[in-house]
All heavy atoms as TSV, in Angstrom:
chain	resi	resn	atom	element	x	y	z
A	1	MET	N	N	19.632	2.326	7.815
A	1	MET	CA	C	18.868	3.471	7.344
A	1	MET	C	C	17.913	2.959	6.285
A	1	MET	O	O	16.749	3.438	6.116
A	1	MET	CB	C	19.708	4.490	6.859
A	1	MET	CG	C	19.077	5.765	6.428
A	1	MET	SD	S	18.292	6.453	7.894
A	1	MET	CE	C	17.481	7.841	7.240
A	2	LYS	N	N	18.466	2.043	5.384
A	2	LYS	CA	C	17.617	1.536	4.237
A	2	LYS	C	C	16.357	0.847	4.800
A	2	LYS	O	O	15.262	0.949	4.245
A	2	LYS	CB	C	18.413	0.629	3.366
A	2	LYS	CG	C	19.265	1.303	2.328
A	2	LYS	CD	C	19.801	0.360	1.314
A	2	LYS	CE	C	20.911	-0.452	1.888
A	2	LYS	NZ	N	21.563	-1.339	0.915
A	3	LYS	N	N	16.554	0.095	5.944
A	3	LYS	CA	C	15.420	-0.707	6.379
A	3	LYS	C	C	14.296	0.184	6.873
A	3	LYS	O	O	13.059	-0.113	6.706
A	3	LYS	CB	C	15.843	-1.680	7.484
A	3	LYS	CG	C	16.459	-0.995	8.656
A	3	LYS	CD	C	16.970	-2.036	9.706
A	3	LYS	CE	C	17.735	-1.342	10.731
A	3	LYS	NZ	N	19.183	-1.192	10.433
A	4	TYR	N	N	14.551	1.371	7.387
A	4	TYR	CA	C	13.507	2.249	7.852
A	4	TYR	C	C	12.844	2.923	6.668
A	4	TYR	O	O	11.591	3.125	6.679
A	4	TYR	CB	C	14.087	3.369	8.749
A	4	TYR	CG	C	14.645	2.870	10.085
A	4	TYR	CD1	C	15.964	2.849	10.338
A	4	TYR	CD2	C	13.660	2.493	10.984
A	4	TYR	CE1	C	16.334	2.365	11.590
A	4	TYR	CE2	C	14.075	1.989	12.257
A	4	TYR	CZ	C	15.417	1.941	12.535
A	4	TYR	OH	O	15.827	1.409	13.731
A	5	ALA	N	N	13.568	3.187	5.603
A	5	ALA	CA	C	12.919	3.757	4.384
A	5	ALA	C	C	12.050	2.690	3.744
A	5	ALA	O	O	11.005	3.076	3.227
A	5	ALA	CB	C	14.067	4.209	3.428
A	6	VAL	N	N	12.502	1.493	3.712
A	6	VAL	CA	C	11.647	0.367	3.178
A	6	VAL	C	C	10.356	0.224	3.977
A	6	VAL	O	O	9.303	0.054	3.400
A	6	VAL	CB	C	12.499	-0.940	3.029
A	6	VAL	CG1	C	11.579	-2.057	2.571
A	6	VAL	CG2	C	13.528	-0.746	2.038
A	7	LEU	N	N	10.529	0.211	5.293
A	7	LEU	CA	C	9.349	0.077	6.194
A	7	LEU	C	C	8.373	1.252	5.979
A	7	LEU	O	O	7.184	1.018	5.869
A	7	LEU	CB	C	9.868	-0.015	7.629
A	7	LEU	CG	C	8.745	-0.164	8.679
A	7	LEU	CD1	C	8.015	-1.501	8.447
A	7	LEU	CD2	C	9.290	-0.091	10.109
A	8	CYS	N	N	8.896	2.428	6.019
A	8	CYS	CA	C	7.992	3.572	5.791
A	8	CYS	C	C	7.368	3.589	4.361
A	8	CYS	O	O	6.170	3.935	4.245
A	8	CYS	CB	C	8.726	4.872	5.954
A	8	CYS	SG	S	9.294	5.190	7.642
A	9	GLY	N	N	8.130	3.192	3.391
A	9	GLY	CA	C	7.561	3.083	2.053
A	9	GLY	C	C	6.413	2.014	2.019
A	9	GLY	O	O	5.427	2.172	1.345
A	10	GLY	N	N	6.633	0.844	2.637
A	10	GLY	CA	C	5.627	-0.193	2.610
A	10	GLY	C	C	4.434	0.208	3.405
A	10	GLY	O	O	3.250	-0.072	2.862
A	11	LEU	N	N	4.621	0.832	4.530
A	11	LEU	CA	C	3.393	1.262	5.271
A	11	LEU	C	C	2.700	2.402	4.512
A	11	LEU	O	O	1.421	2.495	4.517
A	11	LEU	CB	C	3.795	1.769	6.649
A	11	LEU	CG	C	4.326	0.592	7.618
A	11	LEU	CD1	C	4.792	1.227	8.877
A	11	LEU	CD2	C	3.256	-0.397	7.753
A	12	GLY	N	N	3.437	3.215	3.820
A	12	GLY	CA	C	2.852	4.363	3.051
A	12	GLY	C	C	2.042	3.792	1.881
A	12	GLY	O	O	0.926	4.307	1.578
A	13	ILE	N	N	2.512	2.709	1.207
A	13	ILE	CA	C	1.817	2.068	0.121
A	13	ILE	C	C	0.530	1.464	0.606
A	13	ILE	O	O	-0.521	1.517	-0.043
A	13	ILE	CB	C	2.721	1.069	-0.622
A	13	ILE	CG1	C	3.796	1.823	-1.353
A	13	ILE	CG2	C	1.901	0.264	-1.613
A	13	ILE	CD1	C	4.867	0.924	-1.995
A	14	LEU	N	N	0.585	0.814	1.738
A	14	LEU	CA	C	-0.584	0.218	2.343
A	14	LEU	C	C	-1.665	1.268	2.660
A	14	LEU	O	O	-2.873	1.057	2.363
A	14	LEU	CB	C	-0.288	-0.562	3.598
A	14	LEU	CG	C	0.432	-1.962	3.350
A	14	LEU	CD1	C	0.850	-2.528	4.738
A	14	LEU	CD2	C	-0.350	-2.926	2.634
A	15	ALA	N	N	-1.225	2.369	3.255
A	15	ALA	CA	C	-2.158	3.453	3.562
A	15	ALA	C	C	-2.776	4.055	2.281
A	15	ALA	O	O	-3.989	4.324	2.232
A	15	ALA	CB	C	-1.401	4.481	4.348
A	16	LEU	N	N	-1.951	4.193	1.305
A	16	LEU	CA	C	-2.377	4.694	-0.019
A	16	LEU	C	C	-3.337	3.791	-0.707
A	16	LEU	O	O	-4.263	4.253	-1.326
A	16	LEU	CB	C	-1.166	4.983	-0.910
A	16	LEU	CG	C	-1.411	5.561	-2.322
A	16	LEU	CD1	C	-2.007	6.959	-2.096
A	16	LEU	CD2	C	-0.251	5.599	-3.143
A	17	ALA	N	N	-3.228	2.466	-0.438
A	17	ALA	CA	C	-4.172	1.488	-1.095
A	17	ALA	C	C	-5.568	1.737	-0.550
A	17	ALA	O	O	-6.564	1.784	-1.274
A	17	ALA	CB	C	-3.684	0.111	-0.824
A	18	PHE	N	N	-5.661	1.788	0.817
A	18	PHE	CA	C	-6.955	1.990	1.363
A	18	PHE	C	C	-7.521	3.404	1.141
A	18	PHE	O	O	-8.784	3.583	1.043
A	18	PHE	CB	C	-6.917	1.655	2.863
A	18	PHE	CG	C	-6.721	0.180	3.178
A	18	PHE	CD1	C	-5.537	-0.270	3.647
A	18	PHE	CD2	C	-7.646	-0.679	2.797
A	18	PHE	CE1	C	-5.366	-1.649	3.910
A	18	PHE	CE2	C	-7.490	-2.043	2.997
A	18	PHE	CZ	C	-6.290	-2.534	3.592
A	19	PHE	N	N	-6.690	4.368	1.132
A	19	PHE	CA	C	-7.136	5.745	0.859
A	19	PHE	C	C	-7.724	5.918	-0.544
A	19	PHE	O	O	-8.694	6.506	-0.781
A	19	PHE	CB	C	-6.020	6.792	1.070
A	19	PHE	CG	C	-6.422	8.190	0.836
A	19	PHE	CD1	C	-7.274	8.827	1.752
A	19	PHE	CD2	C	-6.005	8.881	-0.284
A	19	PHE	CE1	C	-7.694	10.146	1.509
A	19	PHE	CE2	C	-6.451	10.147	-0.487
A	19	PHE	CZ	C	-7.231	10.761	0.430
A	20	SER	N	N	-7.013	5.253	-1.544
A	20	SER	CA	C	-7.509	5.293	-2.897
A	20	SER	C	C	-8.856	4.552	-3.037
A	20	SER	O	O	-9.706	4.982	-3.853
A	20	SER	CB	C	-6.462	4.812	-3.889
A	20	SER	OG	O	-6.131	3.419	-3.658
A	21	LEU	N	N	-8.955	3.416	-2.336
A	21	LEU	CA	C	-10.261	2.749	-2.409
A	21	LEU	C	C	-11.407	3.599	-1.819
A	21	LEU	O	O	-12.440	3.677	-2.312
A	21	LEU	CB	C	-10.161	1.408	-1.681
A	21	LEU	CG	C	-11.358	0.537	-1.581
A	21	LEU	CD1	C	-11.668	0.068	-3.087
A	21	LEU	CD2	C	-11.182	-0.578	-0.667
A	22	TYR	N	N	-11.027	4.230	-0.685
A	22	TYR	CA	C	-12.060	5.182	-0.038
A	22	TYR	C	C	-12.414	6.284	-1.008
A	22	TYR	O	O	-13.601	6.588	-1.196
A	22	TYR	CB	C	-11.507	5.691	1.257
A	22	TYR	CG	C	-12.353	6.816	1.861
A	22	TYR	CD1	C	-13.578	6.516	2.494
A	22	TYR	CD2	C	-11.971	8.128	1.747
A	22	TYR	CE1	C	-14.364	7.529	2.980
A	22	TYR	CE2	C	-12.718	9.071	2.194
A	22	TYR	CZ	C	-13.926	8.833	2.862
A	22	TYR	OH	O	-14.711	9.825	3.344
A	23	MET	N	N	-11.451	6.885	-1.608
A	23	MET	CA	C	-11.746	8.006	-2.513
A	23	MET	C	C	-12.413	7.563	-3.738
A	23	MET	O	O	-13.195	8.325	-4.336
A	23	MET	CB	C	-10.430	8.732	-2.891
A	23	MET	CG	C	-9.754	9.494	-1.774
A	23	MET	SD	S	-10.872	10.698	-0.935
A	23	MET	CE	C	-11.046	11.860	-2.255
A	24	GLY	N	N	-12.261	6.335	-4.191
A	24	GLY	CA	C	-12.958	5.858	-5.347
A	24	GLY	C	C	-14.440	5.683	-5.053
A	24	GLY	O	O	-15.230	5.813	-6.055
A	25	TYR	N	N	-14.839	5.371	-3.864
A	25	TYR	CA	C	-16.220	5.165	-3.550
A	25	TYR	C	C	-16.827	6.374	-2.790
A	25	TYR	O	O	-17.967	6.290	-2.467
A	25	TYR	CB	C	-16.451	3.908	-2.735
A	25	TYR	CG	C	-16.349	2.688	-3.562
A	25	TYR	CD1	C	-15.251	1.845	-3.499
A	25	TYR	CD2	C	-17.341	2.375	-4.514
A	25	TYR	CE1	C	-15.199	0.686	-4.267
A	25	TYR	CE2	C	-17.274	1.233	-5.278
A	25	TYR	CZ	C	-16.191	0.397	-5.130
A	25	TYR	OH	O	-16.131	-0.724	-5.912
A	26	ALA	N	N	-16.081	7.354	-2.603
A	26	ALA	CA	C	-16.605	8.600	-1.896
A	26	ALA	C	C	-17.628	9.277	-2.739
A	26	ALA	O	O	-17.456	9.340	-4.023
A	26	ALA	CB	C	-15.482	9.497	-1.583
A	27	PRO	N	N	-18.659	9.769	-2.176
A	27	PRO	CA	C	-19.725	10.449	-2.981
A	27	PRO	C	C	-19.153	11.726	-3.646
A	27	PRO	O	O	-18.378	12.483	-3.056
A	27	PRO	CB	C	-20.827	10.801	-2.039
A	27	PRO	CG	C	-20.241	10.609	-0.714
A	27	PRO	CD	C	-19.026	9.762	-0.763
A	28	LYS	N	N	-19.541	11.913	-4.922
A	28	LYS	CA	C	-19.132	13.108	-5.639
A	28	LYS	C	C	-20.329	13.894	-6.159
A	28	LYS	O	O	-21.401	13.303	-6.280
A	28	LYS	CB	C	-18.190	12.763	-6.840
A	28	LYS	CG	C	-16.898	11.967	-6.344
A	28	LYS	CD	C	-16.144	11.486	-7.437
A	28	LYS	CE	C	-14.923	10.807	-7.033
A	28	LYS	NZ	N	-15.061	9.607	-6.222
A	29	THR	N	N	-20.169	15.109	-6.472
A	29	THR	CA	C	-21.284	15.856	-6.932
A	29	THR	C	C	-21.217	15.971	-8.547
A	29	THR	O	O	-20.076	15.897	-9.079
A	29	THR	CB	C	-21.348	17.298	-6.405
A	29	THR	OG1	O	-20.097	17.889	-6.717
A	29	THR	CG2	C	-21.451	17.273	-4.868
A	30	GLY	N	N	-22.328	16.195	-9.196
A	30	GLY	CA	C	-22.252	16.345	-10.564
A	30	GLY	C	C	-22.664	15.051	-11.256
A	30	GLY	O	O	-22.719	13.983	-10.716
A	31	PRO	N	N	-22.817	15.128	-12.608
A	31	PRO	CA	C	-23.184	13.901	-13.378
A	31	PRO	C	C	-21.969	13.133	-13.640
A	31	PRO	O	O	-21.144	13.429	-14.469
A	31	PRO	CB	C	-23.831	14.563	-14.671
A	31	PRO	CG	C	-23.122	15.896	-14.789
A	31	PRO	CD	C	-22.918	16.365	-13.388
A	32	LEU	N	N	-21.749	12.038	-12.951
A	32	LEU	CA	C	-20.654	11.170	-13.127
A	32	LEU	C	C	-21.196	9.759	-13.389
A	32	LEU	O	O	-22.310	9.381	-13.095
A	32	LEU	CB	C	-19.759	11.113	-11.822
A	32	LEU	CG	C	-19.148	12.444	-11.435
A	32	LEU	CD1	C	-18.449	12.308	-10.120
A	32	LEU	CD2	C	-18.185	12.876	-12.463
A	33	ASN	N	N	-20.361	8.984	-14.036
A	33	ASN	CA	C	-20.760	7.643	-14.390
A	33	ASN	C	C	-20.513	6.610	-13.295
A	33	ASN	O	O	-20.958	5.488	-13.379
A	33	ASN	CB	C	-19.953	7.124	-15.642
A	33	ASN	CG	C	-20.354	7.951	-16.845
A	33	ASN	OD1	O	-21.454	8.496	-16.917
A	33	ASN	ND2	N	-19.400	8.043	-17.740
A	34	GLY	N	N	-19.888	6.927	-12.197
A	34	GLY	CA	C	-19.629	6.057	-11.055
A	34	GLY	C	C	-18.204	5.499	-11.185
A	34	GLY	O	O	-17.468	5.641	-12.170
A	35	PRO	N	N	-17.826	4.771	-10.195
A	35	PRO	CA	C	-16.465	4.260	-10.138
A	35	PRO	C	C	-16.263	3.024	-11.101
A	35	PRO	O	O	-17.172	2.388	-11.315
A	35	PRO	CB	C	-16.224	3.783	-8.704
A	35	PRO	CG	C	-17.654	3.476	-8.238
A	35	PRO	CD	C	-18.564	4.506	-8.931
A	36	ASN	N	N	-15.064	2.979	-11.619
A	36	ASN	CA	C	-14.718	1.783	-12.415
A	36	ASN	C	C	-14.228	0.677	-11.418
A	36	ASN	O	O	-13.121	0.684	-10.894
A	36	ASN	CB	C	-13.611	2.178	-13.375
A	36	ASN	CG	C	-13.287	1.036	-14.289
A	36	ASN	OD1	O	-13.689	-0.110	-14.130
A	36	ASN	ND2	N	-12.434	1.360	-15.284
A	37	ASP	N	N	-15.133	-0.294	-11.137
A	37	ASP	CA	C	-14.872	-1.325	-10.051
A	37	ASP	C	C	-13.611	-2.127	-10.378
A	37	ASP	O	O	-12.838	-2.390	-9.506
A	37	ASP	CB	C	-16.082	-2.140	-9.864
A	37	ASP	CG	C	-17.273	-1.444	-9.192
A	37	ASP	OD1	O	-16.916	-0.473	-8.425
A	37	ASP	OD2	O	-18.350	-1.834	-9.316
A	38	LYS	N	N	-13.498	-2.605	-11.599
A	38	LYS	CA	C	-12.349	-3.411	-11.956
A	38	LYS	C	C	-11.093	-2.717	-11.726
A	38	LYS	O	O	-10.110	-3.263	-11.165
A	38	LYS	CB	C	-12.464	-3.895	-13.326
A	38	LYS	CG	C	-13.585	-4.952	-13.611
A	38	LYS	CD	C	-13.611	-5.382	-15.038
A	38	LYS	CE	C	-14.781	-6.346	-15.291
A	38	LYS	NZ	N	-14.834	-6.821	-16.652
A	39	LEU	N	N	-10.941	-1.486	-12.122
A	39	LEU	CA	C	-9.758	-0.708	-11.962
A	39	LEU	C	C	-9.468	-0.436	-10.556
A	39	LEU	O	O	-8.320	-0.553	-10.040
A	39	LEU	CB	C	-9.789	0.602	-12.727
A	39	LEU	CG	C	-8.614	1.513	-12.722
A	39	LEU	CD1	C	-7.449	0.839	-13.278
A	39	LEU	CD2	C	-8.905	2.877	-13.346
A	40	LEU	N	N	-10.545	-0.086	-9.722
A	40	LEU	CA	C	-10.338	0.180	-8.315
A	40	LEU	C	C	-9.829	-1.061	-7.570
A	40	LEU	O	O	-8.825	-0.940	-6.751
A	40	LEU	CB	C	-11.607	0.656	-7.673
A	40	LEU	CG	C	-12.003	2.059	-7.898
A	40	LEU	CD1	C	-13.405	2.297	-7.349
A	40	LEU	CD2	C	-11.053	2.999	-7.253
A	41	TRP	N	N	-10.436	-2.186	-7.790
A	41	TRP	CA	C	-9.974	-3.404	-7.077
A	41	TRP	C	C	-8.660	-3.963	-7.503
A	41	TRP	O	O	-7.880	-4.480	-6.810
A	41	TRP	CB	C	-11.086	-4.427	-7.154
A	41	TRP	CG	C	-12.283	-3.989	-6.285
A	41	TRP	CD1	C	-13.452	-3.526	-6.613
A	41	TRP	CD2	C	-12.307	-4.073	-4.879
A	41	TRP	NE1	N	-14.245	-3.242	-5.640
A	41	TRP	CE2	C	-13.600	-3.579	-4.468
A	41	TRP	CE3	C	-11.448	-4.427	-3.891
A	41	TRP	CZ2	C	-13.987	-3.466	-3.159
A	41	TRP	CZ3	C	-11.839	-4.316	-2.528
A	41	TRP	CH2	C	-13.038	-3.825	-2.228
A	42	PHE	N	N	-8.319	-3.759	-8.832
A	42	PHE	CA	C	-7.016	-4.182	-9.382
A	42	PHE	C	C	-5.960	-3.292	-8.710
A	42	PHE	O	O	-4.886	-3.879	-8.272
A	42	PHE	CB	C	-7.003	-4.034	-10.869
A	42	PHE	CG	C	-5.668	-4.369	-11.424
A	42	PHE	CD1	C	-5.238	-5.731	-11.543
A	42	PHE	CD2	C	-4.813	-3.432	-11.893
A	42	PHE	CE1	C	-4.022	-6.033	-12.045
A	42	PHE	CE2	C	-3.553	-3.789	-12.423
A	42	PHE	CZ	C	-3.192	-5.111	-12.533
A	43	ASN	N	N	-6.153	-2.005	-8.691
A	43	ASN	CA	C	-5.153	-1.133	-8.006
A	43	ASN	C	C	-4.977	-1.442	-6.536
A	43	ASN	O	O	-3.861	-1.429	-6.055
A	43	ASN	CB	C	-5.626	0.351	-8.153
A	43	ASN	CG	C	-5.316	0.832	-9.571
A	43	ASN	OD1	O	-4.483	0.269	-10.313
A	43	ASN	ND2	N	-5.928	1.933	-9.925
A	44	LEU	N	N	-6.113	-1.772	-5.844
A	44	LEU	CA	C	-6.015	-2.165	-4.419
A	44	LEU	C	C	-5.235	-3.415	-4.295
A	44	LEU	O	O	-4.313	-3.456	-3.369
A	44	LEU	CB	C	-7.429	-2.318	-3.860
A	44	LEU	CG	C	-7.407	-2.837	-2.439
A	44	LEU	CD1	C	-7.008	-1.711	-1.499
A	44	LEU	CD2	C	-8.758	-3.402	-2.004
A	45	ALA	N	N	-5.487	-4.389	-5.183
A	45	ALA	CA	C	-4.714	-5.605	-5.056
A	45	ALA	C	C	-3.180	-5.472	-5.302
A	45	ALA	O	O	-2.375	-5.976	-4.554
A	45	ALA	CB	C	-5.250	-6.691	-6.021
A	46	VAL	N	N	-2.869	-4.681	-6.281
A	46	VAL	CA	C	-1.469	-4.454	-6.609
A	46	VAL	C	C	-0.789	-3.682	-5.481
A	46	VAL	O	O	0.342	-4.000	-5.053
A	46	VAL	CB	C	-1.297	-3.734	-7.984
A	46	VAL	CG1	C	0.068	-3.184	-8.185
A	46	VAL	CG2	C	-1.753	-4.627	-9.110
A	47	GLN	N	N	-1.448	-2.682	-4.999
A	47	GLN	CA	C	-0.855	-1.833	-3.907
A	47	GLN	C	C	-0.701	-2.637	-2.619
A	47	GLN	O	O	0.271	-2.484	-1.886
A	47	GLN	CB	C	-1.660	-0.549	-3.714
A	47	GLN	CG	C	-1.432	0.449	-4.811
A	47	GLN	CD	C	-2.363	1.680	-4.673
A	47	GLN	OE1	O	-3.358	1.619	-3.957
A	47	GLN	NE2	N	-2.051	2.728	-5.401
A	48	LEU	N	N	-1.729	-3.434	-2.346
A	48	LEU	CA	C	-1.684	-4.297	-1.151
A	48	LEU	C	C	-0.495	-5.308	-1.294
A	48	LEU	O	O	0.311	-5.466	-0.296
A	48	LEU	CB	C	-2.955	-5.091	-0.917
A	48	LEU	CG	C	-4.087	-4.351	-0.216
A	48	LEU	CD1	C	-5.291	-5.232	-0.042
A	48	LEU	CD2	C	-3.658	-3.900	1.226
A	49	PHE	N	N	-0.396	-5.940	-2.370
A	49	PHE	CA	C	0.655	-6.913	-2.618
A	49	PHE	C	C	2.039	-6.204	-2.428
A	49	PHE	O	O	2.921	-6.743	-1.699
A	49	PHE	CB	C	0.522	-7.569	-3.974
A	49	PHE	CG	C	1.627	-8.560	-4.231
A	49	PHE	CD1	C	1.599	-9.800	-3.598
A	49	PHE	CD2	C	2.630	-8.215	-5.139
A	49	PHE	CE1	C	2.633	-10.723	-3.818
A	49	PHE	CE2	C	3.647	-9.209	-5.397
A	49	PHE	CZ	C	3.589	-10.372	-4.739
A	50	SER	N	N	2.267	-5.086	-3.086
A	50	SER	CA	C	3.532	-4.384	-3.029
A	50	SER	C	C	3.845	-3.906	-1.610
A	50	SER	O	O	4.944	-3.907	-1.088
A	50	SER	CB	C	3.679	-3.310	-4.067
A	50	SER	OG	O	2.671	-2.337	-3.827
A	51	GLY	N	N	2.761	-3.317	-0.925
A	51	GLY	CA	C	2.908	-2.891	0.487
A	51	GLY	C	C	3.343	-3.912	1.439
A	51	GLY	O	O	4.168	-3.841	2.313
A	52	ILE	N	N	2.682	-5.138	1.177
A	52	ILE	CA	C	2.963	-6.309	2.146
A	52	ILE	C	C	4.360	-6.744	1.861
A	52	ILE	O	O	5.139	-7.141	2.716
A	52	ILE	CB	C	1.891	-7.406	1.942
A	52	ILE	CG1	C	0.576	-6.948	2.544
A	52	ILE	CG2	C	2.374	-8.700	2.556
A	52	ILE	CD1	C	-0.595	-7.787	2.206
A	53	CYS	N	N	4.794	-6.838	0.552
A	53	CYS	CA	C	6.130	-7.234	0.233
A	53	CYS	C	C	7.145	-6.333	0.810
A	53	CYS	O	O	8.229	-6.751	1.356
A	53	CYS	CB	C	6.267	-7.452	-1.270
A	53	CYS	SG	S	5.464	-8.788	-1.962
A	54	PHE	N	N	7.022	-5.007	0.663
A	54	PHE	CA	C	7.911	-4.072	1.256
A	54	PHE	C	C	8.038	-4.130	2.763
A	54	PHE	O	O	9.123	-4.059	3.337
A	54	PHE	CB	C	7.583	-2.652	0.854
A	54	PHE	CG	C	8.127	-2.219	-0.495
A	54	PHE	CD1	C	7.225	-2.002	-1.496
A	54	PHE	CD2	C	9.470	-2.119	-0.756
A	54	PHE	CE1	C	7.734	-1.531	-2.745
A	54	PHE	CE2	C	9.934	-1.727	-1.973
A	54	PHE	CZ	C	9.095	-1.397	-2.998
A	55	THR	N	N	6.897	-4.327	3.392
A	55	THR	CA	C	6.841	-4.439	4.870
A	55	THR	C	C	7.564	-5.770	5.309
A	55	THR	O	O	8.298	-5.731	6.249
A	55	THR	CB	C	5.411	-4.370	5.369
A	55	THR	OG1	O	4.797	-3.131	4.928
A	55	THR	CG2	C	5.405	-4.314	6.917
A	56	ALA	N	N	7.305	-6.856	4.600
A	56	ALA	CA	C	7.959	-8.103	4.908
A	56	ALA	C	C	9.521	-7.966	4.679
A	56	ALA	O	O	10.306	-8.513	5.421
A	56	ALA	CB	C	7.416	-9.197	4.164
A	57	LEU	N	N	9.845	-7.314	3.598
A	57	LEU	CA	C	11.317	-7.134	3.314
A	57	LEU	C	C	11.939	-6.326	4.417
A	57	LEU	O	O	13.049	-6.629	4.884
A	57	LEU	CB	C	11.478	-6.420	1.981
A	57	LEU	CG	C	12.928	-6.111	1.573
A	57	LEU	CD1	C	13.643	-7.449	1.346
A	57	LEU	CD2	C	12.913	-5.290	0.332
A	58	ALA	N	N	11.282	-5.340	4.947
A	58	ALA	CA	C	11.821	-4.500	6.042
A	58	ALA	C	C	11.980	-5.379	7.317
A	58	ALA	O	O	12.933	-5.251	7.989
A	58	ALA	CB	C	10.945	-3.320	6.289
A	59	GLY	N	N	10.904	-6.249	7.570
A	59	GLY	CA	C	11.023	-7.161	8.671
A	59	GLY	C	C	12.257	-8.093	8.573
A	59	GLY	O	O	12.948	-8.353	9.604
A	60	LEU	N	N	12.468	-8.588	7.405
A	60	LEU	CA	C	13.683	-9.463	7.116
A	60	LEU	C	C	14.975	-8.648	7.337
A	60	LEU	O	O	15.935	-9.257	7.874
A	60	LEU	CB	C	13.606	-10.046	5.718
A	60	LEU	CG	C	12.590	-11.142	5.531
A	60	LEU	CD1	C	12.538	-11.541	4.028
A	60	LEU	CD2	C	12.870	-12.362	6.398
A	61	MET	N	N	15.005	-7.452	6.958
A	61	MET	CA	C	16.174	-6.615	7.158
A	61	MET	C	C	16.474	-6.364	8.582
A	61	MET	O	O	17.550	-6.405	9.076
A	61	MET	CB	C	16.044	-5.279	6.341
A	61	MET	CG	C	16.069	-5.450	4.870
A	61	MET	SD	S	15.594	-3.983	3.981
A	61	MET	CE	C	17.160	-3.120	3.911
A	62	PHE	N	N	15.440	-6.113	9.409
A	62	PHE	CA	C	15.563	-5.927	10.841
A	62	PHE	C	C	16.070	-7.274	11.489
A	62	PHE	O	O	16.883	-7.279	12.375
A	62	PHE	CB	C	14.239	-5.483	11.515
A	62	PHE	CG	C	13.993	-4.012	11.342
A	62	PHE	CD1	C	12.966	-3.507	10.554
A	62	PHE	CD2	C	14.758	-3.097	12.164
A	62	PHE	CE1	C	12.818	-2.127	10.402
A	62	PHE	CE2	C	14.479	-1.749	12.081
A	62	PHE	CZ	C	13.519	-1.266	11.182
A	63	TYR	N	N	15.417	-8.418	11.087
A	63	TYR	CA	C	15.822	-9.666	11.612
A	63	TYR	C	C	17.260	-10.036	11.313
A	63	TYR	O	O	17.949	-10.574	12.090
A	63	TYR	CB	C	14.849	-10.728	11.077
A	63	TYR	CG	C	15.118	-12.141	11.546
A	63	TYR	CD1	C	14.763	-12.474	12.942
A	63	TYR	CD2	C	15.685	-13.071	10.805
A	63	TYR	CE1	C	14.971	-13.686	13.404
A	63	TYR	CE2	C	15.899	-14.346	11.255
A	63	TYR	CZ	C	15.620	-14.693	12.644
A	63	TYR	OH	O	15.824	-15.879	13.033
A	64	LYS	N	N	17.652	-9.764	10.092
A	64	LYS	CA	C	19.016	-10.097	9.649
A	64	LYS	C	C	20.052	-9.232	10.421
A	64	LYS	O	O	21.034	-9.739	10.744
A	64	LYS	CB	C	19.148	-9.883	8.175
A	64	LYS	CG	C	20.353	-10.405	7.525
A	64	LYS	CD	C	20.349	-10.337	6.016
A	64	LYS	CE	C	21.418	-11.169	5.400
A	64	LYS	NZ	N	21.373	-11.022	3.932
A	65	GLU	N	N	19.677	-8.027	10.638
A	65	GLU	CA	C	20.581	-7.119	11.464
A	65	GLU	C	C	20.764	-7.605	12.882
A	65	GLU	O	O	21.777	-7.648	13.411
A	65	GLU	CB	C	20.155	-5.722	11.370
A	65	GLU	CG	C	20.997	-4.770	12.167
A	65	GLU	CD	C	20.401	-3.361	12.398
A	65	GLU	OE1	O	19.176	-3.273	12.526
A	65	GLU	OE2	O	21.225	-2.394	12.495
A	66	LYS	N	N	19.592	-8.061	13.434
A	66	LYS	CA	C	19.589	-8.560	14.804
A	66	LYS	C	C	20.474	-9.880	14.961
A	66	LYS	O	O	21.150	-10.004	15.887
A	66	LYS	CB	C	18.180	-8.892	15.276
A	66	LYS	CG	C	18.001	-9.249	16.729
A	66	LYS	CD	C	16.668	-9.675	17.076
A	66	LYS	CE	C	15.893	-8.565	17.689
A	66	LYS	NZ	N	14.619	-8.996	18.220
A	67	ASP	N	N	20.360	-10.738	13.974
A	67	ASP	CA	C	21.210	-11.930	13.882
A	67	ASP	C	C	22.637	-11.641	13.702
A	67	ASP	O	O	23.534	-12.404	14.229
A	67	ASP	CB	C	20.778	-12.883	12.809
A	67	ASP	CG	C	19.531	-13.779	13.152
A	67	ASP	OD1	O	19.170	-13.717	14.406
A	67	ASP	OD2	O	18.984	-14.403	12.337
A	68	ALA	N	N	22.970	-10.603	13.057
A	68	ALA	CA	C	24.428	-10.306	12.711
A	68	ALA	C	C	25.108	-9.790	14.037
A	68	ALA	O	O	26.313	-9.949	14.093
A	68	ALA	CB	C	24.518	-9.217	11.628
A	69	LYS	N	N	24.357	-9.273	14.952
A	69	LYS	CA	C	25.046	-8.757	16.163
A	69	LYS	C	C	25.307	-9.824	17.143
A	69	LYS	O	O	25.046	-10.809	17.408
A	69	LYS	CB	C	24.128	-7.694	16.855
A	69	LYS	CG	C	24.102	-6.324	16.025
A	69	LYS	CD	C	23.300	-5.339	16.781
A	69	LYS	CE	C	23.325	-4.074	15.953
A	69	LYS	NZ	N	22.613	-2.990	16.551
């Protein structure tokens, strides 16, 4: 059960990374200063790294379970 939660969490973090990047550059109305590029790309990198790590961990959990049988 834990492996499915880790897999869903990893895929959710990856989806959130691209969604936050999209929302950062989406056009907005009103007088705004524009997106903070350094913050956007840093958040994308951190979320991508953590999402890839969680997804890889879930893959290892599935592989380990398959070997145990």
